[in-house]
N, CA, C and O atoms as a GROMACS GRO file, in nm:
protein
  456
    1MET      N    1  -1.234   0.955   0.744
    1MET     CA    2  -1.159   0.887   0.716
    1MET      C    3  -1.066   0.906   0.565
    1MET      O    4  -1.127   0.953   0.469
    2ALA      N    5  -0.943   0.873   0.550
    2ALA     CA    6  -0.889   0.935   0.446
    2ALA      C    7  -0.884   0.867   0.336
    2ALA      O    8  -0.932   0.756   0.356
    3PHE      N    9  -0.854   0.880   0.242
    3PHE     CA   10  -0.918   0.818   0.087
    3PHE      C   11  -0.814   0.664   0.079
    3PHE      O   12  -0.864   0.557   0.045
    4ALA      N   13  -0.680   0.678   0.112
    4ALA     CA   14  -0.594   0.575   0.169
    4ALA      C   15  -0.674   0.502   0.195
    4ALA      O   16  -0.703   0.408   0.122
    5GLU      N   17  -0.734   0.530   0.317
    5GLU     CA   18  -0.775   0.425   0.448
    5GLU      C   19  -0.879   0.358   0.344
    5GLU      O   20  -0.880   0.238   0.370
    6ARG      N   21  -0.952   0.382   0.254
    6ARG     CA   22  -1.062   0.319   0.195
    6ARG      C   23  -1.018   0.250   0.072
    6ARG      O   24  -1.092   0.228  -0.024
    7ASN      N   25  -0.901   0.217   0.080
    7ASN     CA   26  -0.874   0.138  -0.059
    7ASN      C   27  -0.798   0.025   0.003
    7ASN      O   28  -0.681   0.035   0.037
    8PRO      N   29  -0.880  -0.097   0.018
    8PRO     CA   30  -0.819  -0.216   0.083
    8PRO      C   31  -0.688  -0.287  -0.001
    8PRO      O   32  -0.594  -0.355   0.039
    9PHE      N   33  -0.721  -0.245  -0.114
    9PHE     CA   34  -0.566  -0.335  -0.211
    9PHE      C   35  -0.438  -0.263  -0.150
    9PHE      O   36  -0.330  -0.320  -0.166
   10HIS      N   37  -0.440  -0.129  -0.077
   10HIS     CA   38  -0.329  -0.083  -0.027
   10HIS      C   39  -0.304  -0.135   0.108
   10HIS      O   40  -0.201  -0.189   0.149
   11THR      N   41  -0.416  -0.110   0.173
   11THR     CA   42  -0.425  -0.126   0.339
   11THR      C   43  -0.430  -0.272   0.397
   11THR      O   44  -0.380  -0.306   0.504
   12ALA      N   45  -0.490  -0.343   0.321
   12ALA     CA   46  -0.548  -0.462   0.390
   12ALA      C   47  -0.404  -0.534   0.467
   12ALA      O   48  -0.390  -0.568   0.584
   13LEU      N   49  -0.311  -0.540   0.354
   13LEU     CA   50  -0.177  -0.619   0.388
   13LEU      C   51  -0.108  -0.532   0.519
   13LEU      O   52  -0.085  -0.582   0.629
   14ALA      N   53  -0.083  -0.396   0.483
   14ALA     CA   54  -0.044  -0.301   0.564
   14ALA      C   55  -0.098  -0.309   0.717
   14ALA      O   56  -0.030  -0.301   0.819
   15ARG      N   57  -0.239  -0.327   0.703
   15ARG     CA   58  -0.300  -0.330   0.882
   15ARG      C   59  -0.280  -0.476   0.896
   15ARG      O   60  -0.315  -0.492   1.013
   16VAL      N   61  -0.251  -0.577   0.860
   16VAL     CA   62  -0.205  -0.683   0.917
   16VAL      C   63  -0.051  -0.673   0.952
   16VAL      O   64  -0.019  -0.733   1.054
   17MET      N   65   0.053  -0.605   0.881
   17MET     CA   66   0.151  -0.573   0.905
   17MET      C   67   0.192  -0.475   1.018
   17MET      O   68   0.303  -0.476   1.071
   18ASP      N   69   0.097  -0.394   1.048
   18ASP     CA   70   0.101  -0.287   1.139
   18ASP      C   71   0.114  -0.329   1.291
   18ASP      O   72   0.166  -0.262   1.381
   19ARG      N   73   0.041  -0.482   1.301
   19ARG     CA   74   0.043  -0.491   1.423
   19ARG      C   75   0.161  -0.601   1.453
   19ARG      O   76   0.147  -0.676   1.550
   20PHE      N   77   0.275  -0.608   1.372
   20PHE     CA   78   0.379  -0.660   1.408
   20PHE      C   79   0.511  -0.581   1.401
   20PHE      O   80   0.609  -0.576   1.475
   21VAL      N   81   0.468  -0.509   1.259
   21VAL     CA   82   0.613  -0.391   1.220
   21VAL      C   83   0.589  -0.282   1.208
   21VAL      O   84   0.519  -0.261   1.108
   22PRO      N   85   0.631  -0.144   1.298
   22PRO     CA   86   0.549  -0.042   1.280
   22PRO      C   87   0.589   0.016   1.178
   22PRO      O   88   0.706   0.017   1.142
   23SER      N   89   0.471   0.085   1.104
   23SER     CA   90   0.491   0.189   0.961
   23SER      C   91   0.523   0.329   1.027
   23SER      O   92   0.469   0.389   1.119
   24PRO      N   93   0.644   0.362   0.937
   24PRO     CA   94   0.680   0.482   1.025
   24PRO      C   95   0.586   0.590   0.926
   24PRO      O   96   0.556   0.560   0.810
   25PRO      N   97   0.549   0.701   0.983
   25PRO     CA   98   0.458   0.804   0.933
   25PRO      C   99   0.484   0.860   0.803
   25PRO      O  100   0.593   0.918   0.793
   26VAL      N  101   0.406   0.857   0.696
   26VAL     CA  102   0.438   0.945   0.576
   26VAL      C  103   0.456   1.083   0.567
   26VAL      O  104   0.392   1.167   0.630
   27GLU      N  105   0.524   1.098   0.507
   27GLU     CA  106   0.520   1.250   0.520
   27GLU      C  107   0.422   1.298   0.399
   27GLU      O  108   0.384   1.239   0.298
   28PRO      N  109   0.393   1.439   0.453
   28PRO     CA  110   0.274   1.460   0.349
   28PRO      C  111   0.309   1.494   0.188
   28PRO      O  112   0.215   1.526   0.114
   29ASP      N  113   0.408   1.488   0.150
   29ASP     CA  114   0.421   1.511   0.022
   29ASP      C  115   0.550   1.396  -0.022
   29ASP      O  116   0.652   1.416  -0.088
   30ALA      N  117   0.506   1.291   0.034
   30ALA     CA  118   0.631   1.158   0.006
   30ALA      C  119   0.542   1.107  -0.137
   30ALA      O  120   0.423   1.109  -0.168
   31PRO      N  121   0.651   1.067  -0.194
   31PRO     CA  122   0.600   0.993  -0.308
   31PRO      C  123   0.538   0.849  -0.306
   31PRO      O  124   0.597   0.748  -0.345
   32ASP      N  125   0.417   0.852  -0.256
   32ASP     CA  126   0.347   0.725  -0.273
   32ASP      C  127   0.190   0.704  -0.343
   32ASP      O  128   0.140   0.782  -0.424
   33ALA      N  129   0.147   0.621  -0.309
   33ALA     CA  130   0.019   0.604  -0.430
   33ALA      C  131  -0.088   0.714  -0.382
   33ALA      O  132  -0.166   0.757  -0.466
   34PHE      N  133  -0.093   0.755  -0.273
   34PHE     CA  134  -0.187   0.862  -0.268
   34PHE      C  135  -0.119   1.001  -0.243
   34PHE      O  136  -0.185   1.067  -0.162
   35ARG      N  137  -0.027   1.054  -0.280
   35ARG     CA  138   0.022   1.168  -0.300
   35ARG      C  139  -0.048   1.284  -0.352
   35ARG      O  140  -0.034   1.399  -0.313
   36PHE      N  141  -0.147   1.232  -0.469
   36PHE     CA  142  -0.218   1.347  -0.508
   36PHE      C  143  -0.357   1.315  -0.464
   36PHE      O  144  -0.442   1.400  -0.492
   37ALA      N  145  -0.389   1.224  -0.411
   37ALA     CA  146  -0.538   1.216  -0.366
   37ALA      C  147  -0.654   1.309  -0.279
   37ALA      O  148  -0.776   1.299  -0.265
   38SER      N  149  -0.542   1.409  -0.226
   38SER     CA  150  -0.661   1.494  -0.162
   38SER      C  151  -0.693   1.588  -0.272
   38SER      O  152  -0.623   1.624  -0.366
   39LEU      N  153  -0.816   1.622  -0.239
   39LEU     CA  154  -0.904   1.730  -0.356
   39LEU      C  155  -0.857   1.852  -0.383
   39LEU      O  156  -0.855   1.941  -0.298
   40GLY      N  157  -0.817   1.866  -0.500
   40GLY     CA  158  -0.751   1.982  -0.526
   40GLY      C  159  -0.599   1.972  -0.559
   40GLY      O  160  -0.551   2.037  -0.653
   41LYS      N  161  -0.545   1.913  -0.503
   41LYS     CA  162  -0.384   1.892  -0.516
   41LYS      C  163  -0.377   1.908  -0.637
   41LYS      O  164  -0.356   2.014  -0.697
   42LEU      N  165  -0.400   1.774  -0.689
   42LEU     CA  166  -0.347   1.801  -0.857
   42LEU      C  167  -0.367   1.858  -0.933
   42LEU      O  168  -0.283   1.884  -1.019
   43LEU      N  169  -0.505   1.908  -0.934
   43LEU     CA  170  -0.559   2.022  -0.984
   43LEU      C  171  -0.473   2.156  -0.954
   43LEU      O  172  -0.465   2.228  -1.053
   44ALA      N  173  -0.423   2.193  -0.866
   44ALA     CA  174  -0.347   2.314  -0.785
   44ALA      C  175  -0.222   2.296  -0.884
   44ALA      O  176  -0.195   2.398  -0.949
   45ILE      N  177  -0.148   2.195  -0.904
   45ILE     CA  178  -0.011   2.176  -0.968
   45ILE      C  179  -0.065   2.223  -1.113
   45ILE      O  180  -0.054   2.335  -1.162
   46PHE      N  181  -0.122   2.118  -1.162
   46PHE     CA  182  -0.188   2.185  -1.329
   46PHE      C  183  -0.211   2.326  -1.336
   46PHE      O  184  -0.164   2.382  -1.435
   47ARG      N  185  -0.282   2.403  -1.243
   47ARG     CA  186  -0.319   2.505  -1.283
   47ARG      C  187  -0.159   2.605  -1.266
   47ARG      O  188  -0.128   2.698  -1.341
   48GLU      N  189  -0.080   2.557  -1.155
   48GLU     CA  190   0.052   2.637  -1.158
   48GLU      C  191   0.123   2.625  -1.297
   48GLU      O  192   0.173   2.720  -1.357
   49ALA      N  193   0.119   2.458  -1.349
   49ALA     CA  194   0.167   2.468  -1.476
   49ALA      C  195   0.150   2.525  -1.572
   49ALA      O  196   0.227   2.497  -1.664
   50GLY      N  197   0.060   2.612  -1.592
   50GLY     CA  198  -0.021   2.672  -1.734
   50GLY      C  199  -0.157   2.586  -1.762
   50GLY      O  200  -0.247   2.637  -1.828
   51VAL      N  201  -0.166   2.482  -1.722
   51VAL     CA  202  -0.276   2.396  -1.801
   51VAL      C  203  -0.417   2.496  -1.817
   51VAL      O  204  -0.476   2.549  -1.723
   52VAL      N  205  -0.447   2.506  -1.940
   52VAL     CA  206  -0.564   2.620  -1.971
   52VAL      C  207  -0.738   2.520  -1.902
   52VAL      O  208  -0.727   2.399  -1.921
   53LYS      N  209  -0.847   2.553  -1.847
   53LYS     CA  210  -0.917   2.537  -1.769
   53LYS      C  211  -0.881   2.358  -1.709
   53LYS      O  212  -0.938   2.259  -1.755
   54PRO      N  213  -0.788   2.356  -1.612
   54PRO     CA  214  -0.787   2.204  -1.564
   54PRO      C  215  -0.914   2.167  -1.485
   54PRO      O  216  -0.971   2.257  -1.422
   55SER      N  217  -0.959   2.051  -1.484
   55SER     CA  218  -1.076   2.027  -1.383
   55SER      C  219  -1.036   1.877  -1.325
   55SER      O  220  -0.938   1.816  -1.367
   56GLU      N  221  -1.122   1.827  -1.227
   56GLU     CA  222  -1.106   1.704  -1.168
   56GLU      C  223  -1.228   1.652  -1.112
   56GLU      O  224  -1.320   1.720  -1.066
   57ARG      N  225  -1.220   1.504  -1.121
   57ARG     CA  226  -1.350   1.463  -1.074
   57ARG      C  227  -1.287   1.302  -0.976
   57ARG      O  228  -1.172   1.259  -0.988
   58LEU      N  229  -1.365   1.255  -0.911
   58LEU     CA  230  -1.341   1.117  -0.858
   58LEU      C  231  -1.383   1.031  -0.970
   58LEU      O  232  -1.489   1.042  -1.031
   59LEU      N  233  -1.289   0.944  -0.992
   59LEU     CA  234  -1.307   0.821  -1.069
   59LEU      C  235  -1.310   0.729  -0.955
   59LEU      O  236  -1.228   0.729  -0.863
   60GLN      N  237  -1.446   0.622  -0.974
   60GLN     CA  238  -1.501   0.532  -0.852
   60GLN      C  239  -1.482   0.416  -0.962
   60GLN      O  240  -1.523   0.428  -1.077
   61CYS      N  241  -1.420   0.308  -0.915
   61CYS     CA  242  -1.408   0.166  -0.997
   61CYS      C  243  -1.409   0.086  -0.882
   61CYS      O  244  -1.378   0.115  -0.766
   62LYS      N  245  -1.468  -0.067  -0.951
   62LYS     CA  246  -1.464  -0.176  -0.842
   62LYS      C  247  -1.399  -0.268  -0.939
   62LYS      O  248  -1.434  -0.290  -1.055
   63ILE      N  249  -1.286  -0.324  -0.864
   63ILE     CA  250  -1.194  -0.434  -0.925
   63ILE      C  251  -1.211  -0.542  -0.848
   63ILE      O  252  -1.204  -0.537  -0.725
   64GLU      N  253  -1.237  -0.654  -0.917
   64GLU     CA  254  -1.215  -0.778  -0.818
   64GLU      C  255  -1.173  -0.877  -0.890
   64GLU      O  256  -1.195  -0.875  -1.012
   65ALA      N  257  -1.122  -0.957  -0.847
   65ALA     CA  258  -1.000  -1.053  -0.921
   65ALA      C  259  -0.993  -1.176  -0.798
   65ALA      O  260  -0.959  -1.152  -0.682
   66ALA      N  261  -1.028  -1.296  -0.844
   66ALA     CA  262  -0.989  -1.423  -0.769
   66ALA      C  263  -0.832  -1.471  -0.759
   66ALA      O  264  -0.791  -1.561  -0.833
   67VAL      N  265  -0.756  -1.414  -0.673
   67VAL     CA  266  -0.601  -1.413  -0.696
   67VAL      C  267  -0.572  -1.502  -0.561
   67VAL      O  268  -0.624  -1.460  -0.457
   68PRO      N  269  -0.505  -1.603  -0.557
   68PRO     CA  270  -0.437  -1.667  -0.451
   68PRO      C  271  -0.338  -1.587  -0.377
   68PRO      O  272  -0.242  -1.527  -0.426
   69LEU      N  273  -0.385  -1.599  -0.211
   69LEU     CA  274  -0.315  -1.487  -0.144
   69LEU      C  275  -0.152  -1.493  -0.176
   69LEU      O  276  -0.112  -1.379  -0.152
   70GLU      N  277  -0.036  -1.575  -0.220
   70GLU     CA  278   0.074  -1.559  -0.266
   70GLU      C  279   0.075  -1.472  -0.324
   70GLU      O  280   0.132  -1.370  -0.285
   71GLU      N  281  -0.017  -1.486  -0.491
   71GLU     CA  282   0.005  -1.403  -0.596
   71GLU      C  283   0.008  -1.250  -0.521
   71GLU      O  284   0.108  -1.179  -0.518
   72PHE      N  285  -0.102  -1.221  -0.471
   72PHE     CA  286  -0.137  -1.094  -0.408
   72PHE      C  287  -0.041  -1.047  -0.345
   72PHE      O  288  -0.007  -0.932  -0.373
   73LEU      N  289   0.032  -1.120  -0.244
   73LEU     CA  290   0.125  -1.063  -0.165
   73LEU      C  291   0.250  -1.017  -0.238
   73LEU      O  292   0.322  -0.923  -0.203
   74THR      N  293   0.270  -1.118  -0.376
   74THR     CA  294   0.424  -1.115  -0.421
   74THR      C  295   0.374  -0.976  -0.498
   74THR      O  296   0.470  -0.904  -0.526
   75LEU      N  297   0.238  -0.922  -0.539
   75LEU     CA  298   0.254  -0.834  -0.653
   75LEU      C  299   0.260  -0.700  -0.544
   75LEU      O  300   0.324  -0.600  -0.577
   76ARG      N  301   0.201  -0.705  -0.434
   76ARG     CA  302   0.189  -0.583  -0.330
   76ARG      C  303   0.329  -0.570  -0.291
   76ARG      O  304   0.363  -0.463  -0.240
   77LEU      N  305   0.419  -0.665  -0.309
   77LEU     CA  306   0.568  -0.662  -0.267
   77LEU      C  307   0.646  -0.618  -0.377
   77LEU      O  308   0.751  -0.555  -0.374
   78GLU      N  309   0.583  -0.657  -0.473
   78GLU     CA  310   0.657  -0.574  -0.592
   78GLU      C  311   0.636  -0.443  -0.642
   78GLU      O  312   0.713  -0.387  -0.720
   79MET      N  313   0.526  -0.392  -0.593
   79MET     CA  314   0.450  -0.241  -0.622
   79MET      C  315   0.511  -0.151  -0.483
   79MET      O  316   0.483  -0.032  -0.478
   80SER      N  317   0.581  -0.202  -0.391
   80SER     CA  318   0.625  -0.107  -0.255
   80SER      C  319   0.740  -0.160  -0.191
   80SER      O  320   0.763  -0.262  -0.125
   81GLU      N  321   0.816  -0.042  -0.238
   81GLU     CA  322   0.967  -0.076  -0.150
   81GLU      C  323   0.900  -0.080   0.012
   81GLU      O  324   0.890  -0.182   0.080
   82LYS      N  325   0.870   0.016   0.040
   82LYS     CA  326   0.822   0.027   0.175
   82LYS      C  327   0.780  -0.125   0.243
   82LYS      O  328   0.837  -0.187   0.333
   83MET      N  329   0.702  -0.147   0.192
   83MET     CA  330   0.646  -0.284   0.210
   83MET      C  331   0.736  -0.411   0.201
   83MET      O  332   0.714  -0.504   0.277
   84ARG      N  333   0.831  -0.417   0.116
   84ARG     CA  334   0.905  -0.510   0.117
   84ARG      C  335   1.030  -0.460   0.209
   84ARG      O  336   1.110  -0.552   0.217
   85ASP      N  337   1.075  -0.344   0.284
   85ASP     CA  338   1.139  -0.315   0.389
   85ASP      C  339   1.078  -0.356   0.532
   85ASP      O  340   1.146  -0.376   0.632
   86ARG      N  341   0.956  -0.365   0.526
   86ARG     CA  342   0.900  -0.381   0.663
   86ARG      C  343   0.906  -0.550   0.655
   86ARG      O  344   0.924  -0.607   0.763
   87PHE      N  345   0.894  -0.629   0.542
   87PHE     CA  346   0.864  -0.767   0.567
   87PHE      C  347   1.019  -0.821   0.588
   87PHE      O  348   1.047  -0.935   0.624
   88ARG      N  349   1.105  -0.729   0.561
   88ARG     CA  350   1.262  -0.795   0.556
   88ARG      C  351   1.269  -0.803   0.703
   88ARG      O  352   1.306  -0.907   0.756
   89SER      N  353   1.236  -0.702   0.769
   89SER     CA  354   1.245  -0.657   0.915
   89SER      C  355   1.186  -0.769   0.992
   89SER      O  356   1.247  -0.838   1.073
   90CYS      N  357   1.062  -0.780   0.959
   90CYS     CA  358   0.998  -0.896   1.027
   90CYS      C  359   1.064  -0.981   1.100
   90CYS      O  360   1.165  -1.002   1.033
   91ARG      N  361   1.071  -1.054   1.212
   91ARG     CA  362   1.140  -1.150   1.242
   91ARG      C  363   1.038  -1.265   1.244
   91ARG      O  364   0.921  -1.240   1.271
   92ARG      N  365   1.082  -1.408   1.213
   92ARG     CA  366   1.039  -1.519   1.208
   92ARG      C  367   0.907  -1.558   1.299
   92ARG      O  368   0.801  -1.606   1.258
   93SER      N  369   0.951  -1.517   1.468
   93SER     CA  370   0.874  -1.547   1.588
   93SER      C  371   0.741  -1.464   1.533
   93SER      O  372   0.634  -1.524   1.546
   94LYS      N  373   0.739  -1.334   1.474
   94LYS     CA  374   0.617  -1.257   1.454
   94LYS      C  375   0.539  -1.308   1.374
   94LYS      O  376   0.418  -1.321   1.388
   95LEU      N  377   0.627  -1.350   1.258
   95LEU     CA  378   0.540  -1.378   1.141
   95LEU      C  379   0.434  -1.495   1.130
   95LEU      O  380   0.344  -1.514   1.048
   96ARG      N  381   0.486  -1.586   1.270
   96ARG     CA  382   0.383  -1.714   1.300
   96ARG      C  383   0.273  -1.650   1.365
   96ARG      O  384   0.175  -1.723   1.378
   97LYS      N  385   0.264  -1.552   1.403
   97LYS     CA  386   0.183  -1.504   1.499
   97LYS      C  387   0.036  -1.419   1.432
   97LYS      O  388  -0.070  -1.377   1.480
   98CYS      N  389   0.101  -1.422   1.294
   98CYS     CA  390  -0.007  -1.340   1.160
   98CYS      C  391  -0.129  -1.419   1.168
   98CYS      O  392  -0.134  -1.540   1.151
   99GLY      N  393  -0.246  -1.328   1.198
   99GLY     CA  394  -0.360  -1.390   1.210
   99GLY      C  395  -0.384  -1.472   1.130
   99GLY      O  396  -0.339  -1.427   1.024
  100GLY      N  397  -0.449  -1.610   1.104
  100GLY     CA  398  -0.513  -1.691   1.023
  100GLY      C  399  -0.410  -1.715   0.880
  100GLY      O  400  -0.448  -1.804   0.804
  101TRP      N  401  -0.327  -1.665   0.855
  101TRP     CA  402  -0.204  -1.713   0.763
  101TRP      C  403  -0.094  -1.814   0.809
  101TRP      O  404  -0.042  -1.811   0.921
  102ARG      N  405  -0.077  -1.868   0.751
  102ARG     CA  406   0.045  -1.978   0.723
  102ARG      C  407   0.161  -1.909   0.768
  102ARG      O  408   0.202  -1.830   0.682
  103TRP      N  409   0.234  -1.909   0.882
  103TRP     CA  410   0.382  -1.882   0.882
  103TRP      C  411   0.484  -1.898   0.744
  103TRP      O  412   0.545  -1.805   0.692
  104ARG      N  413   0.484  -2.032   0.703
  104ARG     CA  414   0.527  -2.067   0.634
  104ARG      C  415   0.530  -1.988   0.479
  104ARG      O  416   0.633  -1.963   0.416
  105ARG      N  417   0.401  -1.957   0.440
  105ARG     CA  418   0.375  -1.863   0.321
  105ARG      C  419   0.461  -1.702   0.346
  105ARG      O  420   0.528  -1.642   0.262
  106TRP      N  421   0.437  -1.668   0.464
  106TRP     CA  422   0.510  -1.527   0.488
  106TRP      C  423   0.652  -1.549   0.508
  106TRP      O  424   0.719  -1.446   0.503
  107GLU      N  425   0.708  -1.647   0.529
  107GLU     CA  426   0.824  -1.652   0.536
  107GLU      C  427   0.912  -1.672   0.382
  107GLU      O  428   1.017  -1.625   0.337
  108ASN      N  429   0.821  -1.756   0.337
  108ASN     CA  430   0.897  -1.801   0.207
  108ASN      C  431   0.874  -1.624   0.091
  108ASN      O  432   0.946  -1.596  -0.005
  109ILE      N  433   0.749  -1.532   0.148
  109ILE     CA  434   0.726  -1.404   0.071
  109ILE      C  435   0.855  -1.316   0.111
  109ILE      O  436   0.914  -1.236   0.039
  110ARG      N  437   0.884  -1.348   0.238
  110ARG     CA  438   0.960  -1.254   0.322
  110ARG      C  439   1.115  -1.276   0.273
  110ARG      O  440   1.199  -1.187   0.277
  111GLN      N  441   1.141  -1.422   0.223
  111GLN     CA  442   1.287  -1.461   0.202
  111GLN      C  443   1.281  -1.388   0.020
  111GLN      O  444   1.386  -1.353  -0.035
  112SER      N  445   1.158  -1.378  -0.044
  112SER     CA  446   1.162  -1.344  -0.198
  112SER      C  447   1.201  -1.203  -0.182
  112SER      O  448   1.296  -1.157  -0.245
  113ALA      N  449   1.138  -1.140  -0.111
  113ALA     CA  450   1.144  -0.998  -0.098
  113ALA      C  451   1.268  -0.931  -0.087
  113ALA      O  452   1.280  -0.817  -0.133
  114GLY      N  453   1.367  -0.993  -0.026
  114GLY     CA  454   1.494  -0.919  -0.009
  114GLY      C  455   1.577  -1.054  -0.009
  114GLY      O  456   1.699  -1.050   0.004
   0.00000   0.00000   0.00000
């Protein structure tokens, strides 16, 4: 499993949206949150740039916050142009089918996205 797929902050909403609006494939060097997540990728760039004795390690942390759904969705949309584009393209009829979430919330968020 890829590192990005183990990060629910970035994938939870995307997985729901994938059922209704297809996500285009990500190019290998696309400027997204996980561009440098592959082991050694950023290290190689530092070496190429001439950094003396670069090293890398995995930083593991757990972040928890009690955030209402609307605030979480608003934050994710503010952070991701790709997600905003997907919301804009989603038709109201599809939003009503989103598992367990009230379609009005989705519609309000979709409208605020664009």
